[in-house]
N, C-alpha and C positions, 0 to 999 in steps of 0.2 A: 504494500500500500504506500503511495507517495506521501511524503511529509507535507502536511497542510501548511500553506504559506501564512505567516503572521504579519499583520500590519501594525504600524505605529504612526501616531501623530505626535510631533514634538514641538513644544514652545521653548523660547529662550534657548535656541539650539546652539548659539555661540559659534565657535570654529569647528564644531563637529566631534568633540570628544565622546559625548554620550551617544551621538548619532552613529559613530563608527563602532562603538562597543555593541550597540543594539543590532546593527547590521550584521556583525560577526555572530551574534546570538540567533540570527535567523529572521529578524524582523525587516520588513520592507517599508520604507518611508512613503507615506501618501501625502504628507504635508510636513514642512518644517517652517517655523516662524522665528525670525530674528530681526531685531531692531537696528543693530549696529551695521552700517554699510560695509565696513571692511570684513566683518565676520560673515555677513550674508554673501559677500563676494567670494570668500574662502569656501563656503559651502557650494556655491555655483561652480567654482573652478574644479573642485574635487568630485562633485556629484551633479553634473549638468542635467541629468535626467530627472532629478527630484523636482517636485512642486514646492517652491520656496516663496514665502511671503516676506518681503522686507518691510517691516513696519511694527507698530506697537501692538502687542497682544490684546490690549484693551479695545482695539478696533476690530478684532477678529470675532465675528458672530457665528453662532451655531451652524447656520446653513452653509457656511464656507468650509466647515470642518467635516471631513469624511468620517463615517462610522468606522471604528477601528478596534482591534484587539487590545492595544496598549496606548495609553496617553502618558507621555513622559515630558520632563522638563527640568532644567536647572534654574529655578527661579532666582532672581538676584539675591545675593548674600549680604550686601551692606546693611540691610535693616537688622540683621542678627549677628553680625561679625563683631568680635571683641575689639577689632581695630577701628570700629566706628562708634557711633553714639548708641547703638542698639535700640533704636526707636520702635522696632517691630512693626506692628500694624499701623502705627502713626507715621511711618516712613512712606513717602509717596512712591518709593520703589518696590514696596511689598506687592508682589503679584500673586500671592496665594489665593486671594479672593477671585482673581480672574481665572486662575486654573480651576478652582472649584466651580465657577460659573460654566466653563466649557465642559467640564465633566458632567455637570447636571444636564446640559443641553445635548450632549452626544452619547452618554451612557457607555463608555468603553468598558470592556470586561476586566481590565487591569490598569493600574496607575502606578507610576514610579516618578517621584519628585525628590530631588536632592538639594542639600544646602550645607552650610557650614556647621561646625560643632557648636557654635554659639547658640543655635536654636535649641540644642538639647538641654540648656541650662535652666535652673529653677525660675529664672526671670520670665521665661516664656511658657511655663507649664500650663497656664490657663489658655494661652493662645493655641498650643498644641492640642489641648483638649477640645477647643472649639472646632478645630479642623477635623479631628476624629469624629466629633459629634455630627458635623455636617455630612461627612462621608457615610457614617452609619445610617443616617436618615435616607441617604441615597441608595442604601442597600449594599454597602461595601464593608468588609472586614479589613481593618487597617493595622499596620504595625510600623513603628519607628525603630530604626537601628543605627547605632554609631559604627561605622565601618572604617578600618584603617587601610589605606591603599598599599602600605608596605606588606600587608598580609596577602596581597594578590599580585605580587611580582614587581612592584615598583620600588625604586630606590629613594623613596621619600615617605615620611610618615603619613601625611595628608589625610587626616580624618574627615569623613563626610557623613552627614546625618541624612539618612535615606528613609523616605516614606514609601511603603508598598501598600496599596489598597486593592483588594480583589473582590469580585462578586462571589457570593457564598459558594457556588458550585466549584469555583476555581480555588478559593481560599483553603479548602480542606486538603488540598494537595500541595500547598506551597511550603518549601523549606528554604531558609536562607542559605546561601552558598558557604561552604566550609573554606577557611583560609587555605592557601597553598602552603606547602611545607618549605619550599626553597626560599631562602633569603638572598637578596642581591644588593650590592653596594654601589655607590656612586662611581667608584673606580671601575667596577665591572662594566657598567653601562657606558661610560664615556671614554675609556682609554683609547679606543681606536679613533674617535673624533679628536681627542687631544693630540694624537700623533699624526694626523692626516697631512700636516704641513711640515713634517720632519722634526718636530720638537724632540730632542733627545731625553728630556726629563719626563716624558709621558708615563713610562712604566713605573718609575719611582713615585710619581704623583699618584698613580692609580693605587699603589700600595698604601699610600697615606690616606687616600679617600676610601677608607675601608668600613664605611657604615652607611646607613640610609641618611639622606639629607633632610634638612628642615622642610616644612611645607612651603611650596612655591606660591608666592602671593602676586597675583596679576594686578591688583589694584583696580581703580575705576578712573573715569575721566576727571573726576573731582579730586581724587587722592591717589598717590602712588605713581611711580615712573618706572623706567627700565632698570630697576635694581631688584635684588632678591629679598627684599622685605625690610622690616624694622631692625633695630639694633640687635635684639636677641637672635633673630634669624641670621643676621650677618655674622654674629659670633659663632653660631653653629656651623656656618659654611667655612669660616676661617679655620676651624679645627680640622676640616676635611681638605684644607689646602686650596680653597676657592676664595678669590677676591670678589665679594658680593656687592660692591659699591655701585657697579654698573655692568652692562653687558658689553661683550666684544663683538666686532664685526666678523672676526675669524679666529681660528685656533692659533696658539703660539707657533711661531715659525722656527726654522732650524737655528736662527741666530739667538733665540731666547735662552737665557741661562737655565741650566738643568734644575736649579732650585727656585725657578720662577713660580710665583703664585698667580695662576691664570684666572681670567674671568671666563664665564660661560657665554656661549653664543645662543641665539634663539633656537638653532637646530639642536643644541645640547639640551636646552630646557625642554623642548618638545619631546625629546627622547625620554627624559626623566618623567614626563607626564604620560608616557606610554603611546605617543603618536608614532606611526611608522615614518621612516625618513623621507618617503615619497609624498607625504601629505603636504600640500602647498598652502602657505598662508599668504593672504593678500594684505597690503597696507604697508605703512612705514614701520620702522623698527619698534617704536614704543607700542604702537597699535598691535603689532604681531605678538609682542611679549604679553600684552594684556589678554589677547585671545587665548594664548597658550596657558598662561597662569590662571585664568578663570575657568578653564575647561574641567569637566568631569573626566577623569582618566579613563580611556577606552577599556583597559583590562577590568576595571571595577564595574563599569557599566555592562560589559559583556557577562561577567560572572552573575550579576543580579538578573540581567536579561535572560540568560539561560535558565535560571531558576524559575522565572515567570513563564517562559515558554514551555517548560516541562509541566508546570501546573496547568496551563491551558490545555496542553495535549492530554494530560491525564483526565481532566474534566470532560474533554470531548470523547475519550474512549468510554468513560462511564455512560455518557449520554447516548453514544452509539449502541452500547450494550443494552441499555434500558430500552431503546427503540427496537432493537432486534428481539428482545424478550416480549415486548408488547405485540410485535408482528406475529411471533410464533403463537402467542396466546390467542390472538384474533383468528389466526388460521385454524387453530384447534377448535375454537368455538364455532367457526363457520362450518367446519367439517361435521360437527355433531348436531348442528341446527336442523 
């Protein structure tokens, strides 16, 4: 029997981190919505066949959204980030209400929304409860979980707070993905890129960069630039032999001292986020870094996406079996009538 194709509608798609992960999990995008012009251009460059709306999700109405198996999104994190004011629902950038509106208008079988760890804090307990209450009234069983990207093959800690909501027939089959056993370091991931222009210190540097890195912070148009985060994050990068004050246009050359403390390039940061090297980012340097830094890592999205796809498949098998049993019963009744 052929595997049934699963569809996904994604809002706040960004540069495609979650998109790519869900694609690898077997979902086909019928719609992606992204407001940032450079990020929308990145999506069009890498997936020209997708239907992409470049605009504000607040302007997207139910009739524009196809019925789908999965509704997904990485709603903006500044309302909940400890790096900001944590205004939550009072922040104009909070798009959870818009996500819930579209869910109510379209009735997807499954929902996956991700955000920063700050949303998991006690400050937002009542807000989380209100979201779960709304989803429950719409017929979904919902679960929040804090997931660390380092547990799924990335060389950075990068905690993400993920909401999975499933219709009842699907929810009974869902299990969160188990972490992978293999750990990987920044040096493991980046040694070949550090050496690509002949730097003789690349191997020694990789030996020093022998741990996962701090969480990469993309920042927003209001705050943050092309650096690797606030003071504490920079200190963490320094321990791994990385100059985190800014990004470099290229890897160290042959002329660089072997004890050089290199900066990362956007390509290196993208690899740390789990993007393949052939994923093309559109825009200028800082815009590209923000797209990469704000992305939901593809390997994490894939792991959760596979778990959701399995639960959808299991629900369909049960439904098909029930239908077959009903058909057999009807045929038996007809034969004895």
